[in-house]
DRENVEX-146033 format. One record per residue (C-alpha): residue number from 0; residue in three letters; x, z, y. Coordinates in nm, 3 decimals. Last residue first. Example, Ala and Ser with C-alpha at 12.3 -4.5 7.8 and 13.67 -1.06 7.14 Angstrom:
<atoms>
1, SER, 1.367, 0.714, -0.106
0, ALA, 1.230, 0.780, -0.450
</atoms>
This chain:
<atoms>
99, GLU, -1.651, -3.257, -0.605
98, VAL, -1.742, -2.930, -0.433
97, PRO, -1.416, -2.693, -0.456
96, ASP, -1.397, -2.396, -0.707
95, GLU, -1.472, -2.077, -0.506
94, ASP, -1.167, -1.853, -0.485
93, LEU, -1.129, -1.971, -0.128
92, PHE, -1.466, -1.827, -0.014
91, SER, -1.457, -1.541, -0.230
90, GLU, -1.132, -1.428, -0.038
89, MET, -1.242, -1.489, 0.272
88, GLU, -1.603, -1.302, 0.244
87, LEU, -1.334, -1.007, 0.118
86, ARG, -1.167, -1.057, 0.481
85, GLN, -1.444, -1.060, 0.645
84, GLU, -1.591, -0.752, 0.473
83, GLU, -1.243, -0.562, 0.503
82, LYS, -1.250, -0.648, 0.894
81, GLU, -1.630, -0.505, 0.921
80, LEU, -1.513, -0.183, 0.735
79, ILE, -1.209, -0.151, 0.978
78, LEU, -1.448, -0.204, 1.276
77, LYS, -1.684, 0.069, 1.149
76, GLY, -1.431, 0.334, 1.116
75, THR, -1.323, 0.259, 1.461
74, GLU, -1.685, 0.323, 1.549
73, MET, -1.669, 0.634, 1.402
72, ALA, -1.350, 0.732, 1.586
71, ARG, -1.459, 0.624, 1.935
70, GLN, -1.810, 0.815, 1.880
69, LEU, -1.636, 1.119, 1.846
68, GLN, -1.429, 1.060, 2.124
67, GLN, -1.737, 1.015, 2.331
66, GLU, -1.874, 1.309, 2.199
65, VAL, -1.558, 1.517, 2.302
64, GLN, -1.552, 1.369, 2.651
63, THR, -1.961, 1.411, 2.688
62, LEU, -1.867, 1.835, 2.661
61, ALA, -1.578, 1.794, 2.902
60, GLN, -1.770, 1.583, 3.143
59, LEU, -2.061, 1.911, 3.123
58, GLN, -1.786, 2.166, 3.114
57, ALA, -1.676, 2.016, 3.460
56, HIS, -2.032, 1.988, 3.579
55, SER, -2.102, 2.361, 3.510
54, GLY, -1.756, 2.458, 3.701
53, VAL, -1.856, 2.260, 4.015
52, ILE, -2.221, 2.423, 3.992
51, LEU, -2.033, 2.771, 3.946
50, SER, -1.831, 2.724, 4.204
49, PRO, -2.094, 2.593, 4.458
48, ASP, -2.206, 2.944, 4.454
47, GLY, -2.366, 3.014, 4.820
46, MET, -2.689, 2.752, 4.693
45, PRO, -2.761, 2.947, 4.410
44, ALA, -2.701, 2.806, 4.098
43, ASN, -3.026, 2.706, 3.890
42, ILE, -2.977, 2.369, 3.857
41, MET, -2.626, 2.355, 3.754
40, GLN, -2.697, 2.666, 3.516
39, GLN, -2.949, 2.491, 3.381
38, THR, -2.769, 2.157, 3.271
37, LEU, -2.462, 2.373, 3.124
36, ARG, -2.776, 2.487, 2.919
35, ASP, -2.913, 2.185, 2.838
34, ARG, -2.544, 2.034, 2.765
33, VAL, -2.512, 2.342, 2.529
32, ASP, -2.818, 2.319, 2.371
31, ALA, -2.792, 1.916, 2.292
30, PHE, -2.421, 1.984, 2.172
29, ALA, -2.520, 2.261, 1.924
28, GLN, -2.878, 2.076, 1.817
27, VAL, -2.691, 1.727, 1.721
26, ILE, -2.402, 1.977, 1.535
25, ILE, -2.662, 2.171, 1.349
24, PRO, -2.851, 1.851, 1.228
23, ASP, -2.592, 1.695, 1.127
22, GLU, -2.573, 1.340, 1.176
21, LEU, -2.251, 1.355, 1.425
20, LEU, -2.055, 1.568, 1.177
19, GLN, -2.126, 1.332, 0.899
18, GLN, -2.016, 1.028, 1.136
17, VAL, -1.705, 1.200, 1.208
16, GLN, -1.635, 1.287, 0.865
15, ARG, -1.699, 0.915, 0.756
14, ALA, -1.435, 0.802, 1.070
13, ARG, -1.145, 1.025, 1.001
12, ALA, -1.185, 0.881, 0.618
11, LEU, -1.186, 0.540, 0.785
10, ASP, -0.878, 0.613, 0.989
9, GLN, -0.701, 0.733, 0.700
8, GLU, -0.770, 0.456, 0.497
7, GLU, -0.704, 0.237, 0.775
6, LYS, -0.352, 0.390, 0.832
5, LEU, -0.287, 0.340, 0.458
4, GLU, -0.332, 0.001, 0.490
3, GLU, -0.096, -0.054, 0.833
2, ASP, 0.193, 0.128, 0.649
1, THR, 0.133, -0.116, 0.303
0, MET, -0.023, -0.023, 0.005
</atoms>
């Protein structure tokens, strides 16, 4: 197995793990709860306390970045699978008997 194939296998395994995480109801609910709590903190922050708004906003951005990173890892796996499917289709096409 080449280094590239090994890396693809590792990326694919990681993508499967991430997909399981992102589909886990507990994780989905945790992200939603944290997002809602931070949003409520920003909405309910007193006008004289901009640091609470800024802090909540920064935390909300960090949460979004975590979600985006997980999505990218999952998309990498999808791309690897598509590439593998295309390779197999090409091999199958090349292995077919030519039409006479």
